[in-house]
N, C-alpha and C positions, 0 to 999 in steps of 0.2 A: 862320699867326699864331694862328688860332682853336684849332688843335690844340695849340700850345705852352701856351696859356692853360688848356686842359683838363688837360694834364699837370701844370701847376703847382698847379691846384686839387686834383687827385687826391693829389699829394704832401703838400699842406697838411693834407688830411684824414687822411692816414696817419701823419703825424709825431707828433701827440699820443698816438696809441695805442702807437707804438714807445717813446716816452719813459715812458709809464705802466708799461710792462713793465720798464723799466730801474730804476725806483724806485717801490716800493709802500709806502705808509705805513699802519700799523694804525689802528684806530678812535681810540685814545687819542693817537696821534701819537708815541709813544715808540719803537715798533718800525719800523725802516726796512729794507725788503728791497731789495737791489741785485742785479740780474741779469735776464737774459732768460728767457722760459718754457723749461723743460727739456723735452726730447722725451719723449713717453709711451713707456714701456717695453713692448715687445711681449709679454714673458714675465711681465707683472704679473698677480697678486701674486707676490712672490718667496717661495720656499720657506723662506728663512732668516728670515722675519719682518720684513724691511726694508720700508719704504714709499718711494714715489717722491715727492720734494719738488717742489712747484710754488709759485712765489712768492705767487700770490694766496691759495692755501689756507694757506700757511705763515703769512702775516700774520694770518689769522683764528685759526689754532691758537695762535700765540704770544700773541695778545691774550687768548684763553681761559685760557691757562696763567697769564698775568700777573694777570688778575682773580681766578682761583682762589687764587693765592698771596697776594694782598692780603687776600682773605677769611680765609684760614687764619691770617694774622698780625693780622687786625683793623686793617688799615692803610689810610688814605686814599690815593687815587692822586695823589700830589704828586711826580711824578718830576722830576728836574733835568737829567738827561742822556739823550740818545737812545742806543739800542742798534742797531748796524748789523749786518745779516746779509749775509754775502758768500758767493759760490760760486766759490772759486778753481778754475781749470781743472785743477790738479794734485791736487785733493782727491779722495780715494776713500773708499769705505765703511770700508776697513780703517784709514784714518787717523783716523776718528772725528770729533768736533767739538772745535774749538779755541776757547777763550775767551781773548780778549786785552784787557787793560786798560792803557791808555797815558795818562800824564799830560802834557798839553800846557800851553801858557801860559794858555789860557782854561779849563783844568779837565781832568777825566778824559774819556776817550773809550773806549767799549766796543764790541768787535766779536766776532762769531761767524763762524768759517770752517766751512762745512758742505759735505759731499758731496751729491751728488744723490739718493743712497739711504741711508737710515739707519733703525735700529730705533726704535720709538716711545719706549721708556724712555730711550735715549741722547739722543734729541732733547729730551725733557722735562728731562733732567738738565742738558744744556747751557744751555737757556733759563733754568732755575731758577738756575743758577750765575751767569749774567750779570745776572739781575734782583737777586739777593742782593748781587752786587758793587756794583751801582749804588746800592742802598739803603744799603749799608755806607759808601760813600764820601760820602754826603750830609752826614755830620757834620763834614766838613772836616779830618779828621786828616791828619798829614803823611806817613803811610805807606799803601801799598797793603794793603787789608784781606785777611787770610788767612781764607778761608771754609773751615771744616772739612769734610772729605769726608763725614762721617757726616750733617751737616746737609743738604748738597745731596742725598745719597742718600735720606735720610729724608723730606724734603719732596717729592721727586720721586715716591716710591712712594705717599705720602699722596695727592697730587693725582691720580695715575693710578688708584689704587684707588677713590677717591671719585667719579671722573668717568667711568670706564669706558674701553674701548679706542677708542670713537669721539671721545674728547677731541681726538685728532689727526686733522685732515682730510687726506685723500689722494684720488687719482683714483677709488678704489673706495668712498669713504665713503658711508654712508647717513645720512639726516637723523635717524633715531631713534638715541638712545644711552641706555644704561641706567646709572643711578646706583647704585652699590653702597652700601648703607646701613651696612655694616660694613667700613670701610677696612682693618681688621686681619685680615680673613678669611683671606687667604693666609698671613700671618705666624702666625696661630693654628694653622693646619694644619701649617705647617712645624715649629713648636716642639713639636708633639706627639711628634715622633721625633728632633728635633735640638736641640742646645744653642745658646744665644745667646752672642755674644762679650761679654767683659768690657768695662768702660769703657776700660781701658788698651788693649785690642785695637782698640776702635773709634777711639781717638785715634791710634794708630800701627799701622794694619793692615799685615800683611806682604804681599809680592807673591803668595804662595800663597793668602791669604785674599781677595785681589781678583781672582784668576784666574777665568775663566769657569766652570770646573767647581766652584769652591768659593765663588762670590760670593754665593750665597743667604744664607748665615749673616750676612755683613756687611750685605747689603741689608735683610733683615728686622729685624736687630738695630738698624740705624740708623733704620729706620722707627718701631719701637716706642720707642726712646729719644727720638726727636724728638716723637712723639705724647705721651709721658709728660711731657716738659718743657712742651709747650703746654697740657697738661691741669692743670698746677699752678695754684694760685691766682694770678691775674694773669699766667698763663703767656705769653700773647700779648705783653703789654707787656714782659715780661722778655726775650723773644726779640728784640723790636725793639731794646731797650736793649743787648742783647748785640751785635747787628749794628752799632749805632752806636759801640760802643767799639772795634771791631776795628781801625779805621784809626789808633787812638792807641796800640796795643800791638804789641810785636814778634811775638807769636804769639797764636793764638786761645785758648789755655789761660788766659793772663793775663786776657783779657777775660771769659772764662767765669766764673772765680772772683770777679772783681770784680762781675759781674752777680748771681750766685747766692750771694754770700757770706753772706746771712742763713741759708741752709740748708747750703751746702757751703763749708767752709773748707779742707779737705784732700782729696786724691785718695781716701782711704779713705772719706770721707763720701759721695762720689758712688758708689763701689762698693757701699756698704751700701744706699743708696737704690735703686740699679739692681737689686741682688739682690732686694730687697723687691718692687720693681715686677714683676720676672720671676716671682716666686712668686705674686703676686696674679693676674698675667696667666694663668699656667698653671692656676690654680684657677678662673678666670673671675670673680674678685672685683673690686670697685671699692672705693676707699678709703671712700666714704660708707656702704658696707654694713656696716662693722665697728662696729656700735653696740650699745647695751644691755650685756648681761652679757659678751659677747665683747670689747667695747671696754674695759670696766673691767678685765677679766682681763689684757688685753694691757698696759694702763697700769700696773697694780699689779705685773705681772711685771718691768717696767722699773725700778720704784721699789724693788725688793728686790735685795740683793747676796748671792748664795750664797758661802760660803767653807768650806774643809775645815779642821777643827780637830783637833789631836792633843795631848792633855794629858800623855801619857806616851810615852816613846820606842818602846815595843813595842805601843802601842795602835793599833787600826785607826782611821784618820781618820774623823771624823764631820762630816757637812755641816750647817751652820747657816745660816739665812737672816737677814741683817741688814737693818734699815731704814736709810734714808739718814742719819737722825739718829744711829744707832748707829755708822755708818761715820765720821761726823765726830767723835764722842766717843771712840771706842775704837781706830780704825785710825791707824797712823802716816802720816807725810806721803808716803812712797814708795808704800805700798799705796793710799792715796787717789788719788795721781796715776796709778796703774795702772788704776783702775776708773772714776773720775768722768768723765773725758773721753768714755769710751765711753757712759756713761749720758746725757751731754748730747747726743751724736749720736743715740742711740736715741730720746730724747724729741723731738728736732727732727723725726726721720723719722716718728714716730708721728702727726704731724699729718695725714699722708696716708692713714691707715687709721682715724682716729677722727672722730666727728662734731664739729661746731664747738665746743660747750661744753667737751668733753673735750680737744680739740686746744688750746684756749686755756690750760687748766690745764697741759697737758703742756709748752707753750712757756714758761710761767712757772716751772715746776720747772727747766727747762733754764737759764733766765736766772739763777735764784737760785744754782744750782751753779756756773755760769760766773763769776758775780760773786765767789763764795767762793774759787774757784781763783785768780782774778786778784789778789784782795786778799791772799790767803795768800802768794802769790809775792813780794809787796812788803813782807812783814813782816821787818824787820831793825832793828837798833838805830840810833836817830837821836838824837844828842846833845841836840837841842833839846827832845826829848820826855822827860818824866819816867816814862812808862809803859814797862816792859820788854817785849821782844817776846813773852815767854811770857804776860804778862797781856793784851797786845793780841790774841794768838791765842785766849785764853779768851773775850774779848769778841766776837771775830769768830765763833767757833763758836756761842756762845750766841745771837747775833743771827741767824745763818743757820738754826739749829734752830727758832727762833721763826717764821721765814718758812715753813719746811717744815711746821711744825705747822698754820699757817693754811691752807696749800694742802691738806694732808691733810683738814682740816675741810671745805673747799670740795668736795673730791672725794667725801667721804662724803655731803654734802648732794645732790650730783648723783646719786649712786647711789640716794638716797631719793626722787628725782623732783622736787626743787625746781627752780625756774626757772634754766636755764643762763644766760639773759641777765642777770638780776640778780646772779648769782654772779660772772659774768665781770667785772662792774664793781667788785666789792669790792676795795678797795686792799690791798696787802701792806705792812705796816709792819715 
């Protein structure tokens, strides 16, 4: 009898430990690891760069990744749904990580199916995707949010680069880990000898671009693109807003342009901004550094419109530089429509390479031109009005030129060193 009691007591002591291994919860409570401890591999570390996953260490690693992602987005930890990590018996390293989002009656459920061995970047990528999916579904939209591949890749590389290889704990981990102060160091070296992908290629990468031999271009392009978006004015808030819109849109492109519409209204706007960002990145420049005479030169270049003129049939064309006021007075509607939208885009993009006072003036130039084009497109004969369309066009041109003259005066005062703050508040009539 006494022996039976001892056996029962021993079993009671062992049972909690067994259950603890079956379900491990991270510090915040959002990450739940399901599964028993995995056997330690005798041939560890693996030559292919993979690491051995163990539930206890995985819970800590996942929590580190989550907290780093929240810091990157400047987002408080207000999760609504848990993310469950599973180890299916049939999962292998070759199968990678599968992220599953399922909508039940009580809301969304998120799961990660993991192999026992996986490469660090692939692990981070899977966890980041699941976390972004949970963040995106919080807004309560009717659809499953489509998280763009470039965003998952870009944020994963940002987190890995900023936190070092010891970001992920595994059986051979050491307590010391080195933080890299330049998260774009690897991307900077890569783009010295290689070209980045365009925004179109980032949006719809081909199978060849995602293959293991060619994936570096996509990875580093995605990292830099994401980094630049987050570096925009209120970039973190815009990124969170982008994620919140995803579950209300059929695709991520719609949510993207809804979020960034003040700057990007068309695909070509994003391509121009991305080209400019790559140019600055290659030169090692930052937008805030383009001040003084360089900033004024860039802005004045945008405010001029070169055109080739030929007064006689057999004459060599001569190039003349027109001011915006001359474009409005002398150019016909078709020629204006060909150049003014491009000027508006260039003025909006200039905000990223100019200091604050000049950027303010640049955006006001863009607003004046956009208002002119919108109002000109609406000019037509209205029976209830006594003013003919030609007369109304004259009035519109005169009013717009007056606004441009005021902006030219403000720009001249900025060049002469007057206060940018007081000038920025001057109204345009």
